[in-house]
C-alpha positions, 0 to 999 in steps of 0.5 A: 749635772747628776740629775741630768746625767741620770736622764740619759745614762745607758744603765739599768738604774745603777751605774755598776755597768753599762747596758750592752745595747743602747736604750731609748732614753740614752739616745736623748740629747743631753741637756743641762737643766737646773735642779728643781729645789723647793725653797721655803721661808720656814726652815734652813735646810742643810745637806751633809756628807758624813758617816751617819754614826758620827753625824747622828750625834750632832744633829736633831730634827723631827723625822729621821728616814732611813733607807740603808743597803739591805744586803752585802752589795755596796752602794759605792760600787753601784754609783761610782760614776756619779761619785767621780762626777761629784768629786770631779777627780781622776781616780785610779780605776780597776776591773772590767767596769772601771770601778774606783777604790771604794774600800773606805766607803763600805757601809756597815749596813752591808756587813753581816757582823756590823749591821745590827750594832750600827743600826742600834747605835743610830736608833739610840742616838737619834735626837728626833720625834719619829724614825722611819726605816724602809727595809725588805724581808731579804735584808741582813737584819730580820724583822725580829731584830729591827723590832727589838732595837726600835722598841727600845726608843718608842712606840713601834709599828710597821706597814708592809707591801708585797712586790714582784721580785726584780727580774734579773735576780737568780732565785726564780723560786721566790717571786715576791719580796716584802717591803716594810716601813718600820716606824717609831714615835720616840719617847 
């Protein structure tokens, strides 16, 4: 259902609020199609819904890919509608856009005083061969801190690419952001 809803949602990628005018894809007929999962005979894949700082101590694998929030905006507020559909509950809503209470879901990656401690905890406890982190130059963590934390675990490197800034961002003086892919081969 979540994949199908996203194909006709009248939103600008996130579900924080609906668009004032109906966009073309939102006029499409809603159809339920099965999710396209790839089955394999080699690996027994699992999905978890748990705090990463707790989960990282329980699991192991070859690759850890991290794409956390970069700033103080909470993912939970941007995807509250999908959360409600997934939980199939009837939460109390608040505010103009009808947000559910997400205070218990706030990411430490969106809190300036918590992000580095949380990131280091995850990196140090990951039982993997390789770690990749997607992060941009406007995040709460800076490149120097990311490198310092990641090099404690292994051979560090990064790739970077310049992107045009999303049009709705208010700071018109900065037209580009740098997206980094930090990586380590763990010792």
